[in-house]
C-alpha positions as CSV (number, residue, x, y, z in Angstrom):
1,M,-2.5,-51.5,-16.9
2,S,-4.5,-49.2,-15.4
3,E,-3.5,-45.3,-14.7
4,P,-2.6,-44.5,-11.3
5,R,-5.6,-42.4,-9.4
6,P,-5.1,-39.1,-8.2
7,T,-4.3,-39.4,-4.2
8,P,-7.0,-37.8,-1.9
9,H,-4.2,-35.0,-1.1
10,G,-3.7,-34.5,-5.1
11,R,-7.3,-33.9,-5.4
12,G,-7.6,-31.5,-2.6
13,R,-4.8,-29.6,-4.2
14,I,-6.1,-29.7,-7.7
15,A,-9.5,-28.6,-5.8
16,G,-7.8,-25.7,-4.4
17,A,-6.3,-24.5,-7.4
18,A,-9.6,-24.5,-9.1
19,R,-11.3,-22.7,-6.3
20,A,-8.3,-19.9,-6.5
21,I,-9.0,-19.8,-10.3
22,A,-12.9,-19.4,-9.9
23,D,-12.5,-16.5,-7.2
24,L,-10.5,-14.3,-9.8
25,L,-13.3,-14.7,-12.4
26,P,-16.0,-12.6,-13.0
27,R,-19.5,-13.5,-11.5
28,F,-23.2,-12.8,-12.7
29,S,-24.2,-11.3,-9.1
30,E,-21.7,-8.3,-9.6
31,W,-23.9,-7.2,-13.0
32,A,-27.0,-8.0,-11.4
33,P,-27.9,-4.4,-10.0
34,A,-26.7,-2.8,-13.3
35,V,-29.0,-5.2,-15.0
36,R,-32.2,-4.0,-12.7
37,A,-30.9,-0.2,-12.8
38,P,-28.2,0.7,-15.1
39,G,-29.7,4.9,-15.1
40,A,-26.8,5.9,-12.4
41,D,-23.7,3.8,-13.8
42,L,-24.6,4.9,-17.6
43,L,-24.5,8.2,-16.5
44,A,-21.2,8.4,-14.3
45,G,-19.7,6.3,-17.3
46,L,-20.3,9.0,-19.4
47,I,-19.2,11.8,-17.0
48,V,-16.0,9.6,-16.5
49,A,-15.2,9.3,-19.9
50,L,-15.3,13.1,-20.5
51,V,-12.7,13.3,-17.8
52,A,-10.5,10.7,-19.2
53,L,-10.8,11.5,-22.6
54,P,-8.1,14.4,-22.6
55,L,-5.9,12.5,-19.7
56,A,-6.1,9.5,-22.1
57,L,-4.8,11.6,-24.9
58,G,-2.4,13.9,-22.9
59,F,-0.6,10.8,-21.1
60,G,-0.2,8.9,-24.5
61,I,1.5,12.0,-26.2
62,T,3.7,12.4,-23.2
63,S,4.6,8.8,-23.3
64,G,6.2,9.0,-26.5
65,L,3.7,7.1,-28.3
66,G,1.3,9.2,-29.5
67,A,-2.6,10.3,-28.6
68,A,-3.5,6.9,-30.1
69,A,-1.9,4.9,-27.9
70,G,-3.4,6.8,-25.1
71,L,-6.9,6.0,-26.5
72,A,-6.4,2.7,-27.1
73,T,-5.1,2.1,-23.3
74,A,-8.3,4.0,-22.1
75,V,-10.7,1.6,-24.1
76,I,-9.2,-1.7,-24.2
77,A,-7.3,-1.7,-20.6
78,G,-10.5,0.0,-19.4
79,A,-12.9,-2.4,-20.3
80,T,-10.8,-5.5,-19.7
81,A,-10.3,-4.5,-15.8
82,A,-13.6,-3.4,-15.7
83,V,-14.7,-6.9,-16.2
84,F,-11.9,-8.8,-14.4
85,G,-10.6,-6.4,-12.0
86,G,-11.4,-6.9,-8.1
87,S,-13.0,-3.3,-7.5
88,R,-16.2,-2.2,-8.8
89,F,-15.4,1.4,-8.9
90,Q,-12.0,1.1,-10.3
91,V,-11.3,3.0,-13.7
92,T,-8.2,2.0,-15.6
93,G,-6.1,3.9,-18.1
94,P,-3.0,5.6,-18.7
95,T,-1.7,7.9,-15.5
96,G,0.8,10.5,-14.9
97,A,2.9,8.2,-12.4
98,M,3.2,5.6,-15.4
99,T,4.2,8.1,-17.7
100,V,7.3,9.0,-15.7
101,V,8.3,5.4,-15.4
102,L,7.8,5.1,-19.4
103,V,9.8,8.0,-20.7
104,P,13.2,6.6,-19.9
105,I,11.9,3.0,-21.5
106,V,10.7,4.9,-25.1
107,A,14.2,6.6,-25.0
108,Q,16.2,3.4,-24.6
109,Y,13.8,0.8,-26.2
110,G,11.4,2.4,-28.5
111,P,7.8,2.4,-29.1
112,T,8.0,-1.1,-29.7
113,G,9.9,-2.0,-26.7
114,V,7.1,-0.3,-24.5
115,L,4.3,-2.4,-26.0
116,A,6.7,-5.5,-25.2
117,V,7.2,-4.1,-21.5
118,G,3.8,-3.9,-21.0
119,L,2.6,-7.2,-22.0
120,I,5.7,-8.9,-20.1
121,A,4.6,-6.6,-16.8
122,G,0.8,-8.0,-17.6
123,V,2.0,-11.4,-17.1
124,I,4.1,-10.5,-14.0
125,L,0.8,-9.2,-12.6
126,V,-1.3,-12.1,-13.4
127,G,1.4,-14.1,-11.7
128,L,1.1,-11.9,-8.6
129,A,-2.5,-12.4,-8.5
130,F,-2.0,-16.2,-8.5
131,A,0.7,-16.1,-5.6
132,G,-1.8,-14.0,-3.5
133,V,0.5,-11.0,-3.2
134,G,-2.7,-8.5,-3.3
135,R,-3.7,-9.6,0.2
136,A,0.0,-7.5,1.4
137,V,-1.8,-4.2,0.7
138,R,-4.4,-4.7,3.7
139,Y,-1.5,-4.2,5.8
140,M,-0.7,-0.8,4.3
141,P,-0.6,1.8,7.4
142,A,-3.9,3.9,7.4
143,P,-1.4,7.2,7.7
144,V,0.6,6.2,4.2
145,I,-2.7,5.7,2.6
146,E,-4.4,9.1,3.5
147,G,-1.1,10.6,2.9
148,F,-0.9,9.2,-0.3
149,T,-4.6,10.0,-1.5
150,A,-4.1,13.5,-0.5
151,G,-0.8,13.8,-2.0
152,I,-2.0,12.4,-5.3
153,A,-4.9,14.9,-4.8
154,V,-2.4,17.9,-4.8
155,V,-0.7,16.3,-7.9
156,I,-3.5,16.0,-9.9
157,A,-4.5,19.7,-9.0
158,L,-1.2,20.7,-10.0
159,Q,-1.4,18.7,-13.4
160,Q,-4.4,21.1,-14.0
161,V,-2.7,24.6,-13.4
162,P,-1.5,24.8,-17.2
163,A,-4.8,24.0,-18.4
164,A,-6.7,26.3,-15.9
165,L,-4.1,29.3,-16.7
166,G,-4.4,28.9,-20.3
167,V,-0.6,28.2,-20.5
168,S,0.9,25.4,-23.0
169,G,4.5,24.3,-23.5
170,V,5.8,24.2,-19.8
171,E,8.5,22.9,-18.8
172,G,9.6,20.6,-15.6
173,E,10.6,16.9,-14.7
174,K,8.1,16.9,-11.6
175,V,4.3,18.1,-11.6
176,W,5.3,20.9,-9.0
177,Q,7.8,22.2,-11.8
178,S,5.2,22.4,-14.5
179,A,3.0,24.0,-12.3
180,F,5.4,26.7,-11.3
181,D,6.6,27.2,-14.8
182,A,2.8,27.5,-16.0
183,A,2.3,30.1,-12.9
184,C,5.4,32.2,-14.2
185,R,4.5,32.2,-17.8
186,Y,1.1,33.2,-16.9
187,A,2.5,36.2,-14.8
188,E,4.1,37.4,-17.7
189,N,1.1,37.7,-19.8
190,P,-2.0,37.3,-17.6
191,T,-5.7,36.7,-18.6
192,L,-8.8,35.8,-16.7
193,L,-10.7,33.6,-19.2
194,D,-9.2,30.5,-18.5
195,P,-8.7,30.5,-14.8
196,V,-12.6,32.1,-14.7
197,T,-13.6,29.3,-16.6
198,A,-11.9,26.7,-14.7
199,L,-13.0,28.4,-11.6
200,V,-16.8,28.6,-11.9
201,V,-17.1,25.2,-13.7
202,A,-15.2,23.8,-10.2
203,V,-17.5,26.1,-8.0
204,V,-20.4,24.8,-9.8
205,I,-19.6,21.1,-9.7
206,L,-18.8,21.7,-5.7
207,V,-21.7,23.5,-4.6
208,G,-24.2,21.8,-6.9
209,G,-23.0,18.9,-5.8
210,R,-23.4,19.3,-2.1
211,Y,-27.1,20.6,-2.2
212,L,-28.3,18.6,-5.4
213,P,-26.2,15.5,-5.4
214,K,-28.4,13.6,-7.8
215,I,-27.8,16.1,-10.8
216,P,-24.6,15.2,-12.9
217,F,-23.0,19.1,-12.3
218,S,-19.7,17.8,-13.9
219,L,-22.0,17.1,-17.2
220,V,-23.7,20.0,-16.8
221,A,-20.7,22.6,-16.3
222,V,-18.7,21.3,-19.0
223,A,-21.5,21.3,-21.6
224,A,-22.4,24.7,-20.4
225,A,-18.6,26.0,-20.8
226,T,-18.7,24.2,-24.5
227,L,-21.9,25.9,-25.4
228,A,-21.0,29.1,-24.3
229,A,-17.3,29.2,-25.7
230,Q,-19.0,28.2,-29.1
231,L,-22.0,31.1,-29.1
232,L,-19.6,33.7,-27.4
233,H,-16.0,32.7,-29.8
234,L,-14.4,32.8,-26.4
235,D,-10.7,32.3,-27.0
236,L,-10.2,29.1,-24.9
237,A,-8.2,26.4,-25.7
238,R,-9.7,23.0,-26.7
239,I,-9.1,19.4,-27.0
240,G,-8.5,19.4,-30.4
241,S,-8.6,16.7,-33.0
242,L,-8.7,13.1,-32.3
243,P,-7.5,10.0,-33.8
244,S,-10.0,8.3,-36.1
245,G,-9.9,5.0,-34.6
246,L,-8.1,2.1,-32.8
247,T,-5.2,0.1,-34.8
248,A,-5.8,-3.4,-35.6
249,P,-4.5,-6.2,-32.9
250,G,-1.4,-7.7,-33.4
251,L,1.9,-8.9,-31.8
252,D,4.4,-7.7,-34.3
253,F,6.1,-5.8,-31.5
254,L,7.2,-8.7,-29.8
255,H,10.7,-10.0,-30.5
256,L,11.7,-12.8,-28.1
257,D,15.1,-11.9,-28.5
258,D,14.9,-8.8,-26.6
259,V,12.6,-10.0,-23.9
260,P,15.8,-11.1,-21.7
261,S,16.5,-7.3,-21.5
262,L,12.9,-5.9,-21.1
263,I,12.4,-8.0,-18.2
264,A,14.0,-5.6,-15.7
265,P,11.6,-2.4,-16.9
266,A,9.0,-5.1,-17.1
267,L,9.4,-5.5,-13.2
268,A,9.6,-1.8,-12.7
269,V,6.2,-1.2,-14.5
270,A,4.3,-4.3,-12.8
271,A,5.6,-3.0,-9.5
272,L,4.2,0.7,-10.1
273,G,1.0,-0.9,-11.7
274,A,0.2,-3.0,-9.0
275,L,1.2,-0.7,-6.1
276,E,-0.9,2.4,-7.7
277,S,-4.1,0.1,-8.7
278,L,-4.5,-1.2,-5.1
279,L,-3.5,1.9,-3.8
280,S,-6.2,3.6,-5.9
281,A,-8.9,0.8,-5.1
282,T,-8.2,1.3,-1.6
283,A,-8.9,5.0,-1.5
284,A,-12.0,4.2,-3.5
285,D,-13.2,1.8,-0.6
286,S,-12.6,4.8,1.5
287,M,-14.4,7.1,-0.5
288,S,-17.7,4.8,-0.5
289,V,-19.8,3.1,1.8
290,G,-19.8,-0.8,2.5
291,T,-17.2,-1.5,-0.1
292,R,-14.2,-3.4,-0.4
293,H,-12.1,-4.8,-3.2
294,N,-10.4,-8.1,-3.8
295,P,-6.8,-6.9,-4.4
296,D,-5.6,-10.8,-5.8
297,R,-8.5,-10.2,-8.1
298,E,-7.5,-6.4,-8.9
299,L,-4.0,-7.7,-9.8
300,F,-5.4,-10.5,-12.4
301,G,-7.8,-7.7,-13.9
302,Q,-5.0,-5.2,-14.3
303,G,-2.7,-7.9,-15.6
304,L,-5.3,-9.2,-18.4
305,A,-5.6,-5.3,-19.2
306,N,-1.7,-4.6,-19.6
307,I,-1.8,-8.1,-21.7
308,A,-4.4,-6.7,-24.2
309,A,-3.7,-2.8,-24.4
310,P,-0.3,-3.7,-26.2
311,L,-2.1,-5.5,-28.4
312,F,-4.1,-2.6,-29.7
313,G,-1.1,-0.6,-29.1
314,G,-1.8,0.8,-26.1
315,V,0.8,1.8,-23.3
316,P,0.8,-0.2,-20.0
317,A,-1.8,0.9,-18.0
318,T,-3.0,1.2,-14.2
319,G,-6.2,1.9,-11.9
320,A,-6.3,5.6,-11.9
321,I,-7.5,7.5,-8.9
322,A,-8.5,10.7,-10.5
323,R,-10.8,8.9,-12.9
324,T,-12.0,6.4,-10.0
325,A,-12.6,9.4,-7.8
326,V,-14.9,11.1,-10.3
327,N,-16.6,7.5,-10.7
328,V,-17.5,7.5,-7.4
329,R,-18.3,11.3,-6.8
330,S,-20.4,10.9,-9.9
331,G,-22.9,8.0,-8.4
332,A,-21.5,4.6,-9.8
333,R,-23.1,1.8,-8.6
334,T,-21.4,-1.4,-10.4
335,R,-18.9,-2.2,-12.7
336,L,-21.0,-1.2,-15.5
337,A,-19.8,2.3,-15.0
338,A,-16.2,1.9,-15.9
339,L,-17.1,-0.4,-18.4
340,T,-19.3,2.6,-19.9
341,H,-16.4,4.8,-19.7
342,A,-14.5,2.6,-22.0
343,G,-17.4,2.4,-24.1
344,I,-18.3,6.1,-24.4
345,L,-14.6,6.7,-25.2
346,A,-14.6,4.2,-28.0
347,A,-17.7,5.3,-29.6
348,I,-16.1,9.1,-29.4
349,V,-13.3,7.8,-31.0
350,Y,-15.5,6.6,-34.1
351,L,-18.7,8.8,-33.8
352,A,-18.2,12.0,-32.2
353,A,-14.7,13.1,-32.6
354,G,-15.4,16.6,-33.6
355,L,-17.8,17.4,-30.9
356,V,-15.5,16.1,-28.3
357,A,-12.6,18.6,-29.9
358,D,-14.5,21.7,-29.0
359,I,-14.6,21.2,-25.1
360,P,-12.5,23.8,-23.6
361,L,-9.5,22.2,-21.6
362,A,-10.1,25.0,-19.1
363,A,-13.4,23.4,-18.2
364,L,-11.8,19.8,-17.7
365,A,-9.4,21.3,-15.5
366,G,-12.1,22.5,-13.6
367,V,-13.6,19.2,-13.2
368,L,-10.2,17.9,-11.8
369,L,-9.9,20.5,-9.5
370,A,-13.5,19.8,-8.1
371,T,-12.4,16.2,-8.0
372,T,-9.5,16.8,-5.8
373,V,-11.2,18.9,-3.2
374,R,-13.7,16.1,-2.8
375,M,-11.0,13.3,-2.9
376,V,-9.4,14.4,0.3
377,E,-11.2,13.2,3.7
378,T,-10.5,16.0,5.9
379,A,-11.9,14.4,8.9
380,S,-10.2,11.1,8.5
381,I,-6.7,13.1,8.0
382,L,-7.6,15.4,11.1
383,A,-8.5,12.1,13.2
384,I,-5.2,10.6,12.5
385,T,-3.2,13.5,13.6
386,R,-4.8,13.7,16.5
387,A,-4.1,10.0,17.1
388,T,-0.1,9.7,17.6
389,R,2.8,11.9,17.0
390,A,4.3,9.0,14.7
391,D,1.0,8.6,12.7
392,T,1.2,12.0,12.0
393,I,4.7,12.0,10.8
394,V,4.1,9.0,8.6
395,L,1.1,10.9,7.0
396,I,2.9,14.1,6.3
397,A,6.2,12.2,5.2
398,T,3.8,10.4,2.6
399,F,2.2,13.4,1.5
400,L,5.2,15.6,1.2
401,V,7.2,12.6,-1.0
402,T,4.0,11.8,-2.9
403,V,4.0,15.7,-4.4
404,I,7.7,16.5,-4.4
405,F,8.9,12.9,-6.0
406,D,6.6,9.9,-7.3
407,L,4.4,7.5,-5.7
408,V,6.7,4.5,-5.2
409,T,8.9,6.5,-3.5
410,A,6.0,8.0,-1.5
411,V,5.0,4.7,-0.6
412,A,8.4,3.3,0.4
413,V,9.1,6.3,2.6
414,G,6.0,6.4,4.5
415,V,5.8,2.4,5.3
416,G,9.7,2.8,6.1
417,F,8.5,5.5,8.7
418,A,5.8,3.2,10.0
419,A,7.9,0.6,10.2
420,I,10.7,2.2,12.3
421,L,8.0,4.2,14.2
422,A,6.5,0.9,15.0
423,L,9.5,-0.8,15.8
424,R,10.5,2.3,18.1
425,A,6.9,1.9,20.2
426,V,7.4,-1.8,20.6
427,A,11.2,-1.5,21.9
428,R,9.5,1.1,24.3
429,S,7.0,-1.0,25.5
430,A,9.6,-3.9,26.5
431,R,10.0,-3.9,29.9
432,L,12.1,-5.5,32.8
433,E,10.6,-5.5,36.4
434,Q,11.6,-7.1,40.0
435,V,8.8,-8.9,41.3
436,P,8.7,-10.2,44.7
437,L,8.9,-14.0,45.3
438,D,6.0,-16.1,46.4
439,E,7.5,-17.4,49.4
440,T,4.9,-20.1,50.6
441,G,6.0,-23.4,52.4
442,D,7.5,-24.9,54.9
443,H,10.4,-22.9,55.7
444,S,11.4,-21.2,59.4
445,A,11.3,-17.6,59.9
446,E,15.5,-17.5,59.4
447,E,14.8,-19.5,56.3
448,H,12.4,-16.8,54.8
449,E,14.6,-14.1,55.7
450,L,17.7,-15.8,53.9
451,L,15.8,-16.4,51.0
452,R,14.7,-13.0,50.7
453,E,18.5,-11.9,50.8
454,H,20.1,-14.2,48.4
455,I,17.2,-14.9,45.6
456,V,15.4,-12.1,43.0
457,A,13.0,-12.5,40.6
458,Y,13.1,-10.5,37.5
459,R,10.0,-10.5,34.9
460,I,10.8,-9.9,31.4
461,D,7.6,-8.3,29.5
462,G,7.1,-7.7,25.7
463,A,9.3,-8.3,22.7
464,V,12.8,-8.7,23.0
465,F,14.8,-8.2,19.8
466,F,17.4,-6.2,18.3
467,A,16.1,-2.9,19.0
468,A,14.9,-3.5,22.5
469,A,17.3,-6.1,24.0
470,H,20.6,-3.9,24.6
471,R,18.3,-1.1,26.5
472,F,17.2,-3.0,29.4
473,L,18.7,-6.6,29.6
474,L,22.3,-5.4,30.3
475,E,20.8,-3.9,33.7
476,L,20.6,-7.7,35.0
477,A,24.2,-7.7,34.7
478,E,24.6,-5.1,37.6
479,V,22.7,-7.5,39.9
480,S,24.9,-8.0,43.2
481,D,24.5,-9.5,46.4
482,V,22.3,-12.0,45.6
483,K,23.0,-16.2,44.8
484,V,20.1,-16.9,42.2
485,V,18.2,-14.8,39.9
486,I,15.3,-16.1,38.4
487,L,14.0,-14.6,34.9
488,R,10.3,-15.3,34.4
489,M,9.4,-15.3,30.5
490,S,6.3,-16.1,30.0
491,R,5.2,-12.4,28.9
492,I,7.8,-12.4,26.2
493,T,6.2,-11.8,23.1
494,T,9.1,-12.2,20.7
495,L,12.5,-13.6,21.3
496,D,14.9,-13.0,17.9
497,A,18.7,-13.8,17.6
498,T,20.0,-10.4,19.0
499,G,17.8,-10.7,22.1
500,A,18.9,-14.4,22.5
501,L,23.0,-13.2,22.4
502,V,22.3,-10.2,24.7
503,L,20.6,-12.9,27.1
504,K,23.2,-15.5,26.8
505,D,25.8,-12.3,27.4
506,V,23.9,-11.4,30.8
507,I,23.6,-15.0,32.1
508,T,27.4,-15.9,31.5
509,R,28.5,-12.5,33.5
510,L,26.3,-13.4,36.4
511,E,27.6,-16.7,36.2
512,H,31.0,-15.8,35.9
513,R,30.3,-13.9,39.6
514,H,28.7,-17.2,40.7
515,I,25.3,-16.3,40.7
516,T,22.8,-18.9,39.4
517,V,20.3,-18.0,36.8
518,L,17.0,-19.5,36.4
519,I,14.5,-19.4,33.6
520,S,10.8,-20.0,34.1
521,G,7.7,-19.8,31.8
522,A,9.6,-19.9,28.8
523,R,7.9,-21.1,25.6
524,P,9.2,-23.9,23.5
525,E,9.7,-21.1,20.7
526,H,11.7,-18.9,22.5
527,L,13.7,-21.7,24.2
528,R,15.2,-22.8,20.9
529,P,16.9,-19.7,20.0
530,L,18.6,-19.9,23.4
531,A,19.5,-23.5,23.3
532,A,20.8,-22.9,19.3
533,L,23.2,-19.9,20.6
534,G,24.5,-21.9,23.8
535,V,23.0,-19.7,26.3
536,F,23.3,-22.9,28.6
537,T,26.7,-24.1,28.1
538,T,28.7,-22.4,30.9
539,K,27.4,-24.4,33.8
540,D,24.4,-26.3,32.8
541,S,24.4,-28.0,29.3
542,D,21.3,-29.9,30.2
543,Q,19.3,-27.1,30.7
544,R,18.3,-28.3,34.4
545,H,18.1,-24.4,35.1
546,V,15.2,-24.1,32.9
547,C,11.7,-24.4,34.9
548,A,8.6,-24.8,33.4
549,T,6.6,-22.7,35.9
550,T,7.7,-19.8,38.6
551,P,7.0,-22.0,41.8
552,D,9.3,-24.8,40.2
553,A,11.9,-22.1,39.6
554,I,11.4,-20.7,43.3
555,D,11.9,-24.5,44.7
556,L,14.9,-24.6,43.1
557,A,16.3,-21.4,43.9
558,R,15.4,-22.5,47.8
559,A,17.3,-25.9,47.4
560,L,20.1,-24.0,45.8
561,V,20.5,-21.3,48.6
562,L,19.6,-23.8,51.5
563,S,22.3,-26.5,50.2
564,D,25.1,-23.9,49.4
565,T,24.2,-22.0,53.1
566,R,24.4,-25.5,55.0
567,S,27.5,-27.2,53.3
568,P,29.9,-25.2,55.5
569,T,28.2,-26.1,58.5
570,T,28.4,-29.7,57.5
571,T,32.0,-29.7,56.8
572,E,32.8,-28.2,60.1
573,D,31.1,-30.9,61.9
574,H,32.8,-33.7,60.2
575,E,35.9,-31.8,61.1
């Protein structure tokens, strides 16, 4: 007995699934420019690696898993996302926003719990990629993205305050609290060496990059600061000793019995990873010309990165806006730059730990301070603030919440503000306008005058929904001294249940006062909620008072008015 063959529909679904998978996989064409001219990407990767190194170490320690975990994340997750991610500029690794989420997970579940949470979150991200969720970020309002980017720039700058001032051991749950604590401690015992080092490095990068953009001033400034600190024996805090290598891969941390209890924190980690990575990739697009990332593929790459990193003892990772910005500003052209960054970090761990250990933290703080200045697109922000007051409110709200609270809250608040203000604008655009009747036809002057006295037409424009319906539809209920009201609905864009219920209430009130209501030009999708909610049950359950066009409604209104006015005369004649 032969096996059943796939139907054409089944073959189409299989082909569609194959195309979806193929869209998420790397292509050689992405690497061809790097093969022909790798110099710019190799140099950008080196600069990013120098910036990423202290961040990876610091975030690993802050998360509670140690410096080795941060390095493992930067190397493994960075390389995986560079190959499989959806942005050619994105640099992946441990981030401050993710650290905030991980600290309570470490406290509750321990280090092995964090590794398991990271792996589960990676699987969730891969699922989101196949579900096409990444495309939703395209609907993120521009003021939210600009406010987020500016807020992150300020957060990164605040993170550098302790290192730039030469203060250690600061306290504070939020970054601005830590910066304030660092400033207070510095005021008690001020010194010039650390802040001057950070300031000089930042100025060299900004000024040099402006006039000689092809020279890697970040690398030059860091190397010069390191050399000066060594030769002059300057009392500057250094990166210090590094871990000797990465741990061997394994799954010893994963216990199936614990998986159900880890689903909730894994969902939180996946949500933050998706949000931060997609916004970082979007910000990278805005900092470059002619580039656009693939959001679903970015989720796929971040998912694989978070699956791979825990195997080597790494913490959950996301796209890192600071390192990504450095990558773009350092002249990166392809994915080779992000991959080079991961490779250099791995080489540093095994081969050059001693050299990197001597880099002053204040010099690296200067690099990031310069990066934050270049991250903010002042022209875009000013353009948005000049556009509308609503856009300005959204941008400022997103910026402030990013700085004061955290990224997830900021995006939620920004999108919430944008949605509320958009609804307000749409509601205000809805209008109810009385329009003149087109009184053509074979009628006497007396009949025309009669029709003008007893028929009134209103046109409803825009969205008739919960935020707008009560504002203007109830005005119709005050209509008097007429026998027929024509509602022209051809220009309605949206009609929800609330709008239909308000319209029903208006029609009911008018019909109780013996005023007939005719509807013209309504689309089928707008008639369905009206019929479902019983709008036409008071007098005309067969919906005879729904007309396809306004001329049809006018003809019916004429017939109703003329028949109503003539019926008493006819009765008197019979008497």
